[in-house]
C-alpha positions, 0 to 999 in steps of 0.5 A: 500499499502506499499512504504518503510518499512512502510504500508499505506491506502489509502481511500476514507470514508463516514464519514464526519467532519468539523474539518481536520484531524479528520476522518483520525485520528479516522480510524487509531485509528482504523485500527491501521496504517497509512491512508491516507484519501479522501471525505473530501477535506481538506489537513491535517496531524497527527498523532492517540493519540498513535504516531506511525500512521500518520493520512491524510486528502489527500485534493483534485485536483478540482476547487471546483466553478466548482463543481454544488453542491458548487456553488449552495449552496452559503457559508456554515460553511463547511470549504474552501477545500484545492488543492493539494496533498500528494506523499509516497515516499521510504516509506515518505510522502510529501505533496505539498498543491497549496498555498504554494507549491514553483511550480518553485522549483518542476517544474524546 
């Protein structure tokens, strides 16, 4: 997608990694463009090694406790999911993590 003058690739890759941001960074390096990734349920923002392309884990907008495969499996070594989303407007990215966003400000 193009926003402002910036190109963003939005995808749901098959890969998963415990380290937040690592799949998005690798994808940004392979594609040589900024990438926003679903699938990991992490929420992170970093850059590819070239420093030019952004690498975003977009989080999730679900309730993990309602997901059978999460609730039924008990404890794991995988990171907790991060609820939230990202907005792209005029070529700029804005994060909205559930736990650290001033929702009163944004919803008033």
